[in-house]
N, C-alpha and C positions, 0 to 999 in steps of 0.2 A: 093843270098847268105844268110846271117843272120844278125841280128841286135845286137848291143852292149847290148841291154836289154835282148836278149836271152842268151848271155854269162853270164850276171849278174844273171839271173834267175837260170841257170844251176849251177853256183857257189854256190848260196844260197841253192839250193836243195841238192847238193852233197858235198860241201865243198872243191872241187878241185881248183887248181890254174887256172889263166887266160889262160895259154897256153894249159893246159889239156882240159879245157872247149871248147876252140876254136877248138882244134884238134877233139874232140868228135863231135862237131857240123859240122865240115867239113866232117868227115867220115859218118855222118848220114844225110847229105844234109839238115841240118837245123832243122830236126825233134828232138825236145827236148826229147821226150820219148825214141826214139832210141839212142840218145846221152847218156842218162842215162844208158841204157843197155850196150852200148859200154864201158862206164867208168867202169862198174862193171866187165866186162871181162878184161879190161885193168888193173884193180887193182890187179887181180890175177897174171897177167904177171909181173907187177912191183914187187910184193911181191916175186915171184920166183927169179927174178934177184938179189934181196937183201938178199936172204935166207942164203947165206954163210958168210955174214958180221958178225963180232964180236959184241955182245951186251954187252959191258963192263960198261954200265951205266944203270940207270933206277930208279925204286922206289919200295917200298913195300907198299901195300894197305891193309886195313883191313875193315871188316864190322862186326858189332855185331847187331843181331836182337833185336828189342825193348823188347822182353821177357828176354833177357840176357841168353838164353839157346842155341843159335846157333851163331857161329861166323865163319868167313873165312878170310884167308890171302893169298895174292898172291905176289910173287916176279916177277915183270915185267921188262924185260930187253930191252934196246934200245942202240943205238950207242953213243949218246951224252947226256950230262946234259941239253943242250938246249931243246931237244925234250922231255926229261923226265918232264920238267916244262910246256909243252904246255897243253892247255885245252883239246885237243883231247886225249893225252896220259893219263892225269889225269882222264878224263871221262871213258876211256877204263878200267883203273885199277879199278875204282869203280864198273863198270858194271860186270867185271869179278868176283869180290868178291861176289856180289849179286848172280851171276850165280852159283858159287861154293856153297854158303850157301843154295840155294834153290834146286839145282839139284843133289847134292851129287856125283860129279864125283870121281872115285877111283884114277885117275892119270891124268897127264897133257894131254896125248894122248886122253883119253876119253873126257876130257873137250873140246879139239879142235873139236871133232866130234859131240858134243851136239847141239841140236837146241837151238837158243838163246831164253831166256825167254820173251823178248819183241817182238819178231817176229819169229815165228816158221818156216818161210820160209828161214831163214838164219841160217847158222851154225856159231859157235864161230870163227872158222878159217876164215870165210868170213868177219866177223866183224873186226878181227885183220888185215886181208889183206887190207881192206878199209882204215884203219888208216895208215898202212904202205904206201899205195899209196899217202895218203894226206900229211904225214909228211916227206916222202922221206928217211926214215931210216928203217932198219930191227927192228922188235919187236918180242920178244919171251917170252913165259911164262917159267920162270926158275924153280920156285917152287910154290907149293900151299898146303894149309892145311885147313881142315874143322874140327871144334870141335862142339860137342853138348852134351846135357844132355838127 
């Protein structure tokens, strides 16, 4: 089988809960690399299951470049205030504003489709899906704006 240290390691690397880490290790027969891949695929499936849920709460995030000539704001929706206050949600909001400021998406759909500035092997949609899988709620970009001189 696998050890509790494997579950702990997988949780630290991916941020998933104990049961998800255990299930991933079971599905991958204890191979941590394969378990990580399984979790990535599973994140998309979890996000799809939650896609129809209402995002009636959330937060607004902003970023202003140090030059003061570029800024971005994003209205990020989730289902509850509890999730809106989590570190994962807060980090996602900040990452999205930096993405908007640097990559100049014309609209939300274009943003979802962009390569992430920190890892061009991932799309923004994938980053959001990973947070959805982790926090257990639907998350949507409701509005965004970028301003520059």
